[in-house]
Backbone as CSV, one residue per row, in Angstrom:
resi,resn,N_x,N_y,N_z,CA_x,CA_y,CA_z,C_x,C_y,C_z
1,GLN,25.161,-60.710,-30.088,26.461,-61.077,-28.495,27.745,-61.565,-29.160
2,VAL,28.529,-60.741,-28.651,29.620,-60.932,-29.179,30.934,-61.216,-27.744
3,GLN,32.046,-62.264,-27.947,31.697,-62.568,-27.153,33.906,-61.978,-27.650
4,LEU,34.850,-61.624,-26.436,36.218,-61.209,-26.601,36.862,-61.860,-25.839
5,VAL,38.378,-61.506,-26.649,39.690,-62.209,-26.676,40.546,-62.008,-26.425
6,GLU,41.147,-61.347,-24.544,42.821,-61.348,-25.451,43.752,-61.712,-25.296
7,SER,45.026,-61.476,-25.619,46.265,-62.077,-26.179,47.324,-60.944,-26.646
8,GLY,48.499,-61.427,-25.139,50.372,-60.429,-25.854,49.527,-59.571,-24.614
9,GLY,49.926,-60.091,-23.425,49.517,-60.074,-22.668,51.622,-60.324,-22.461
10,GLY,52.277,-59.537,-21.288,52.920,-60.064,-20.323,54.265,-59.203,-19.800
11,LEU,55.115,-59.573,-19.523,56.511,-58.674,-19.079,57.212,-57.759,-19.740
12,VAL,57.394,-56.432,-19.185,58.467,-55.567,-19.966,59.024,-55.075,-19.610
13,GLN,60.359,-55.093,-20.501,60.893,-53.322,-19.422,60.032,-51.815,-19.800
14,ALA,60.571,-51.193,-18.754,60.987,-50.094,-18.917,60.422,-49.170,-20.040
15,GLY,60.062,-48.627,-21.093,60.751,-48.306,-22.293,60.390,-49.413,-23.660
16,GLY,60.250,-50.175,-22.782,60.150,-51.049,-24.291,58.912,-51.332,-25.197
17,SER,58.914,-52.004,-25.542,57.257,-51.915,-26.634,56.563,-53.607,-26.682
18,LEU,55.126,-53.275,-26.335,54.638,-54.607,-26.742,53.163,-54.559,-27.236
19,GLY,52.492,-55.482,-27.545,51.371,-54.840,-28.409,50.235,-56.445,-27.892
20,LEU,48.885,-55.794,-27.340,47.683,-56.274,-27.374,46.772,-56.700,-28.275
21,SER,46.425,-57.446,-28.431,44.868,-58.243,-29.685,44.066,-58.505,-28.955
22,CYS,43.277,-58.377,-28.944,42.079,-58.535,-29.103,40.447,-59.057,-30.356
23,ALA,40.787,-60.136,-29.805,39.804,-61.050,-30.491,38.026,-61.728,-30.751
24,ALA,37.532,-61.105,-31.795,35.694,-61.052,-31.467,34.815,-62.274,-31.949
25,SER,34.033,-62.349,-31.378,33.058,-63.598,-32.782,32.288,-62.401,-32.638
26,GLY,31.588,-63.251,-32.792,29.859,-62.181,-34.179,30.170,-62.143,-35.667
27,ARG,29.536,-62.192,-35.900,29.015,-61.195,-37.400,30.055,-59.243,-38.266
28,THR,28.867,-59.173,-36.581,28.631,-58.046,-37.317,30.178,-56.815,-36.900
29,PHE,30.900,-56.689,-36.552,32.239,-56.864,-35.767,32.301,-55.752,-35.716
30,SER,32.366,-55.127,-37.841,32.681,-53.064,-37.659,31.113,-52.512,-37.611
31,ARG,30.255,-53.088,-37.039,30.113,-51.710,-36.659,29.310,-51.518,-35.226
32,TYR,30.498,-52.620,-34.235,31.102,-51.945,-32.803,32.195,-51.180,-32.761
33,ALA,31.753,-50.184,-31.072,33.057,-49.739,-31.508,33.318,-50.001,-30.335
34,MET,35.253,-49.692,-31.241,35.976,-51.560,-29.793,36.578,-50.127,-28.388
35,ALA,36.682,-50.530,-27.908,37.570,-49.794,-26.698,39.132,-50.899,-25.698
36,TRP,39.988,-49.663,-25.325,40.692,-50.676,-24.240,41.123,-49.851,-22.432
37,PHE,41.156,-50.110,-22.368,40.759,-49.819,-20.805,41.300,-51.272,-19.873
38,ARG,42.329,-50.615,-18.613,42.593,-51.141,-17.480,42.354,-51.077,-15.893
39,GLN,43.071,-51.771,-14.920,42.364,-51.054,-14.079,44.424,-52.227,-13.346
40,ALA,44.722,-50.879,-13.085,45.454,-51.859,-11.958,44.882,-52.545,-10.400
41,PRO,46.483,-52.720,-10.141,44.869,-53.421,-7.944,45.153,-51.646,-7.544
42,GLY,43.772,-51.860,-6.519,42.909,-50.515,-5.776,42.847,-49.867,-6.371
43,LYS,42.447,-50.198,-8.191,42.305,-48.667,-8.678,40.952,-48.875,-9.293
44,GLU,40.344,-47.689,-9.840,38.635,-48.522,-10.882,39.697,-48.375,-12.353
45,ARG,38.914,-48.921,-12.534,39.293,-48.967,-13.746,38.569,-48.059,-15.274
46,GLU,39.742,-47.690,-15.470,40.403,-46.115,-16.734,40.396,-46.405,-18.298
47,PHE,39.936,-45.473,-18.756,40.027,-45.793,-19.967,41.298,-45.864,-20.570
48,VAL,41.729,-45.990,-21.999,42.854,-45.957,-22.633,43.311,-45.518,-23.980
49,ALA,41.716,-46.182,-24.664,41.962,-45.823,-26.119,40.422,-46.227,-26.491
50,ALA,39.878,-45.633,-27.079,38.981,-46.294,-28.208,39.040,-46.086,-29.892
51,ILE,38.242,-46.770,-30.801,38.463,-46.302,-31.980,36.469,-47.377,-32.335
52,SER,36.684,-46.273,-33.257,35.260,-46.128,-34.291,34.640,-47.494,-34.674
53,GLY,33.765,-47.526,-35.246,34.039,-49.001,-35.874,34.150,-49.286,-37.398
54,SER,35.166,-48.443,-38.231,34.943,-47.823,-39.799,36.436,-47.770,-39.152
55,GLY,37.309,-47.777,-38.237,38.060,-47.484,-37.436,39.025,-46.486,-37.704
56,ARG,38.003,-45.006,-38.679,38.414,-43.611,-38.334,38.455,-42.954,-37.601
57,SER,37.913,-42.397,-36.536,37.973,-41.709,-35.491,38.946,-42.559,-34.328
58,THR,39.049,-42.305,-34.328,39.949,-42.885,-32.549,40.571,-41.919,-31.414
59,ASP,40.512,-42.534,-30.636,40.757,-41.646,-28.781,41.793,-42.031,-27.846
60,TYR,42.116,-41.496,-27.374,43.340,-41.566,-26.665,42.770,-40.536,-25.288
61,ALA,43.278,-41.707,-24.020,43.540,-41.156,-22.930,44.923,-40.152,-22.252
62,ASP,45.365,-39.166,-21.987,46.240,-37.912,-22.087,47.871,-39.300,-21.988
63,SER,47.097,-40.133,-20.665,48.539,-40.501,-20.532,49.346,-41.338,-20.878
64,VAL,48.480,-41.751,-22.449,48.900,-42.382,-23.033,48.835,-42.548,-24.559
65,LYS,48.514,-40.985,-24.420,48.792,-40.203,-26.709,50.023,-40.038,-26.129
66,GLY,50.293,-40.830,-27.870,52.009,-40.772,-28.067,52.539,-41.795,-28.021
67,ARG,51.872,-42.805,-27.506,53.118,-43.745,-26.749,51.811,-45.511,-27.309
68,PHE,50.473,-45.099,-26.959,49.798,-46.159,-27.134,49.208,-45.568,-28.730
69,THR,49.754,-47.044,-29.422,47.898,-46.238,-30.650,46.806,-48.163,-30.749
70,ILE,45.590,-47.727,-31.216,44.786,-48.053,-31.376,43.857,-48.739,-33.004
71,PHE,43.998,-49.778,-32.983,43.729,-50.782,-34.323,42.492,-51.552,-34.893
72,ARG,42.647,-51.430,-36.678,41.959,-52.555,-36.272,41.097,-52.830,-37.448
73,ASP,41.287,-54.493,-37.706,41.098,-55.122,-38.984,39.280,-55.515,-38.711
74,ASN,38.619,-55.549,-39.420,37.706,-55.732,-39.795,37.492,-56.806,-40.105
75,VAL,38.096,-57.435,-41.116,38.289,-58.607,-41.782,38.724,-60.190,-40.997
76,LYS,39.515,-59.439,-39.516,39.884,-60.732,-38.819,39.381,-60.027,-37.371
77,LYS,38.679,-59.172,-36.850,37.960,-59.312,-36.162,38.289,-59.154,-34.695
78,THR,39.517,-57.764,-35.534,40.258,-57.706,-34.125,40.872,-56.651,-33.887
79,VAL,40.635,-55.992,-32.533,40.836,-54.813,-32.637,42.544,-54.744,-31.921
80,TYR,43.792,-53.749,-31.957,45.256,-53.449,-31.651,45.168,-52.746,-30.499
81,LEU,46.552,-52.376,-29.787,46.638,-52.021,-28.665,47.826,-52.207,-28.917
82,GLN,48.717,-51.308,-29.314,50.160,-51.574,-29.580,50.846,-50.461,-28.883
83,MET,51.252,-50.555,-28.277,51.402,-49.661,-26.146,53.577,-49.888,-26.978
84,SER,54.398,-48.210,-26.538,55.394,-48.377,-26.917,56.121,-47.265,-25.812
85,THR,57.831,-46.982,-24.897,57.557,-46.500,-24.489,57.125,-47.033,-22.828
86,VAL,57.039,-47.941,-22.388,55.705,-48.747,-22.270,57.207,-48.167,-20.269
87,LYS,55.561,-47.199,-19.377,56.453,-46.741,-18.268,55.762,-48.069,-16.549
88,PRO,56.553,-47.755,-15.603,56.602,-48.661,-14.595,53.952,-48.259,-14.517
89,GLU,54.526,-47.251,-14.232,52.709,-47.069,-14.400,51.363,-47.714,-15.287
90,ASP,52.242,-48.175,-15.729,50.833,-48.501,-16.777,50.584,-50.004,-16.782
91,THR,51.471,-50.089,-16.183,51.235,-52.353,-15.536,49.618,-52.004,-14.547
92,ALA,48.753,-53.271,-15.270,47.938,-53.204,-15.549,46.747,-54.155,-15.986
93,VAL,45.867,-55.405,-15.741,44.767,-56.095,-16.188,44.201,-55.198,-17.802
94,TYR,44.308,-55.771,-18.711,44.421,-54.758,-19.515,42.511,-55.461,-20.752
95,TYR,42.240,-54.812,-20.117,40.636,-55.057,-20.827,39.769,-54.452,-22.388
96,CYS,39.550,-55.216,-23.688,39.123,-54.016,-24.475,37.388,-55.249,-24.264
97,ALA,36.610,-54.275,-24.807,35.025,-53.485,-24.880,34.619,-53.575,-26.173
98,ALA,33.784,-53.605,-25.843,32.911,-53.536,-27.564,31.452,-52.798,-27.470
99,ASP,31.018,-51.682,-27.886,30.067,-51.340,-27.562,29.051,-50.970,-29.012
100,LEU,28.167,-50.349,-29.418,27.298,-50.259,-31.251,27.703,-48.729,-31.064
101,SER,27.598,-48.371,-29.625,27.950,-46.490,-29.267,28.822,-46.230,-29.734
102,GLY,29.108,-45.076,-29.268,30.874,-44.648,-28.910,31.642,-44.529,-30.178
103,PRO,32.961,-44.185,-30.120,33.804,-44.329,-29.094,34.126,-44.223,-28.118
104,LEU,34.034,-44.107,-26.506,33.195,-43.634,-25.374,34.236,-44.028,-25.052
105,ARG,33.773,-42.982,-23.212,35.194,-43.092,-22.446,35.151,-43.780,-20.958
106,ASP,33.745,-44.583,-21.267,32.428,-44.340,-19.857,33.042,-45.562,-20.052
107,PRO,33.664,-46.557,-18.802,33.396,-48.188,-19.532,32.497,-48.199,-18.622
108,THR,30.596,-48.259,-18.651,29.755,-48.421,-18.652,28.927,-48.275,-19.491
109,LYS,29.079,-48.021,-20.215,28.627,-47.971,-21.898,28.551,-48.824,-22.810
110,TYR,30.446,-49.373,-22.290,30.372,-50.669,-23.032,29.408,-52.085,-22.431
111,ASP,29.355,-52.600,-24.230,27.689,-54.189,-22.825,28.900,-54.806,-23.030
112,TYR,29.322,-55.317,-23.880,30.812,-56.415,-23.912,32.282,-55.827,-23.210
113,TRP,32.416,-57.078,-22.986,34.682,-57.544,-22.136,35.027,-58.552,-22.269
114,GLY,35.848,-58.335,-22.272,36.315,-59.660,-22.299,37.605,-59.699,-21.071
115,GLN,38.052,-60.717,-20.790,38.296,-61.668,-19.599,40.024,-60.660,-18.846
116,GLY,40.321,-60.180,-20.249,41.637,-59.230,-19.746,42.998,-60.116,-19.225
117,THR,43.864,-59.298,-19.491,45.038,-59.366,-19.728,46.481,-58.879,-19.384
118,GLN,46.901,-59.470,-18.070,48.169,-58.818,-17.511,49.926,-57.754,-18.467
119,VAL,49.020,-56.623,-17.977,51.193,-56.415,-18.423,51.469,-55.679,-17.563
120,THR,53.317,-56.305,-17.524,53.386,-55.921,-15.697,54.452,-55.468,-17.226
121,VAL,54.867,-53.616,-16.286,56.195,-53.340,-17.386,56.919,-53.009,-15.139
122,SER,58.584,-53.408,-15.710,59.592,-53.119,-14.946,60.452,-52.215,-14.894
123,SER,60.649,-51.965,-13.559,61.896,-50.658,-14.280,63.435,-50.958,-14.426
């Protein structure tokens, strides 16, 4: 069982930066691939970035590649999403997710989810 709690969302101007954190409970955090997804109003939840349990493998959606960075600290049991050069279209609720498989882009493959944190990018 894994519990996830996101933090770090807020309001940021376009072109700025924002960092999100997702703290996990449990003793086997390093076994889980972790991912960030986002969901804007009226849209489906979409993949943002994922990272393997070791942190050696990452994957990014084309829309964020080169602007966002996912990384993790297995000692702190936390996964991060550093967002740079943000755009208004990055506005969404951001969720972290965990699964023993992956890292995967399909949200239905993830067993554990956080409650989400709102990111709003103003133009």
